[in-house]
C-alpha positions in Angstrom: -20.5 2.7 -8.4 -17.9 5.2 -9.7 -15.8 5.5 -6.6 -14.4 2.9 -4.2 -16.3 2.4 -0.9 -14.8 2.7 2.5 -14.6 -1.1 2.5 -12.5 -0.9 -0.7 -10.2 1.7 0.7 -9.7 0.0 4.0 -6.9 -2.4 2.8 -5.0 0.5 1.2 -5.1 2.4 4.4 -4.0 -0.7 6.4 -1.0 -1.2 4.2 -0.1 2.5 4.6 -0.6 2.4 8.4 1.7 -0.7 8.5 4.4 1.1 6.5 4.1 4.2 8.7 4.1 2.4 12.1 5.6 -1.0 11.6 2.6 -2.5 13.4 2.0 -6.0 12.0 -1.4 -6.2 13.5 -3.0 -3.7 11.1 -2.4 -6.2 8.3 -4.6 -8.9 9.7 -7.0 -10.1 7.0 -5.7 -7.5 4.5 -4.2 -9.9 1.9 -5.8 -12.5 -0.3 -4.6 -16.1 -0.2 -2.9 -15.6 -3.5 -1.2 -12.1 -3.6 1.5 -10.4 -5.7 3.2 -7.2 -4.5 5.4 -5.0 -6.5 7.7 -2.6 -4.6 10.4 -0.1 -5.3 13.0 -2.1 -3.3 14.6 -5.5 -4.0 13.6 -8.1 -4.8 10.7 -6.0 -6.2 8.2 -8.8 -6.7 6.7 -10.5 -3.7 4.3 -13.4 -4.0 3.9 -13.8 -0.3 2.6 -11.2 2.1 4.8 -12.5 4.9 8.0 -12.1 2.9 6.9 -8.6 1.9 6.2 -7.7 5.5 9.7 -8.8 6.6 11.3 -6.9 3.7 9.2 -3.8 4.4 10.4 -3.8 8.0 14.0 -3.8 6.8 13.2 -1.2 4.1 11.7 1.2 6.7 14.5 0.8 9.2 16.3 4.1 8.2 13.0 5.9 8.0 11.4 8.0 10.8 8.3 10.2 11.4 6.4 8.6 8.5 3.0 10.1 7.7 0.8 9.6 4.6 -2.1 11.3 2.9 -4.3 9.9 0.2 -5.7 11.9 -2.6 -9.1 10.7 -4.1 -8.9 7.3 -5.7 -8.9 7.1 -9.5 -9.9 4.5 -12.2 -12.2 2.5 -10.0 -13.8 -0.6 -11.5 -15.6 -3.6 -9.9 -16.7 -6.8 -11.6 -17.1 -10.5 -10.7 -15.7 -10.3 -7.2 -12.7 -8.1 -8.1 -12.1 -4.4 -7.8 -9.3 -2.2 -9.1 -8.3 1.4 -8.4 -5.3 3.6 -8.1 -4.7 6.0 -5.3 -2.2 8.8 -5.1 -0.2 9.0 -1.9 2.0 11.6 -0.4 4.5 10.4 2.2 6.5 12.7 4.5 9.2 11.7 7.0 12.9 11.5 7.5 15.4 9.2 5.7 18.6 8.9 7.8 17.7 12.3 9.4 16.9 14.1 6.1 13.3 15.3 5.8 11.6 14.2 2.6 8.3 14.4 0.7 7.5 11.5 -1.7 4.6 11.5 -4.2 3.5 8.1 -5.5 0.7 5.9 -6.3 -0.7 2.5 -5.4 -2.4 0.3 -7.9 -4.6 -2.2 -6.1 -6.6 -5.2 -7.2 -9.0 -6.5 -4.5 -10.5 -9.9 -4.4 -13.7 -10.6 -2.4 -12.9 -13.4 0.0 -15.0 -14.6 3.0 -17.2 -11.5 2.7 -14.3 -9.0 2.8 -12.2 -7.1 0.2 -8.6 -8.5 0.3 -5.6 -7.3 -1.6 -4.8 -9.7 -4.5 -2.2 -7.4 -6.1 -0.6 -4.2 -5.1 2.1 -2.1 -6.8 3.8 1.0 -5.6 5.4 3.6 -7.9 7.3 6.7 -6.8 6.5 9.8 -9.0 8.6 12.4 -7.2 11.0 12.5 -4.3 12.1 15.8 -2.7 14.4 16.4 0.3 14.3 19.5 2.4 
């Protein structure tokens, strides 16, 4: 397999939907028991999905009209119950009333748990940020 399946991509989409909407329910079953999340906001390293969720709610407070689009995933590998890929993401929205376009990428490590792919590690990197 050279590309991630729909099942591999589902957790990345759930994370993005949560960020866009703030709907905690979309994260049910997304994270592995042992997870590490790296973000572009303090404290930057989260070793607990609940702590990250709370911090993300605070981070997205000044944001509005969030929308995302994925480009095709890159660098997919799968072995021994783990999978890795990166996925380019374009975010649009408003930050304190100013329209923006942000390009970035998610690096994701998935762990097979209880017959589902769950996020064991996730890192976000901003590549470009433009304001209108």
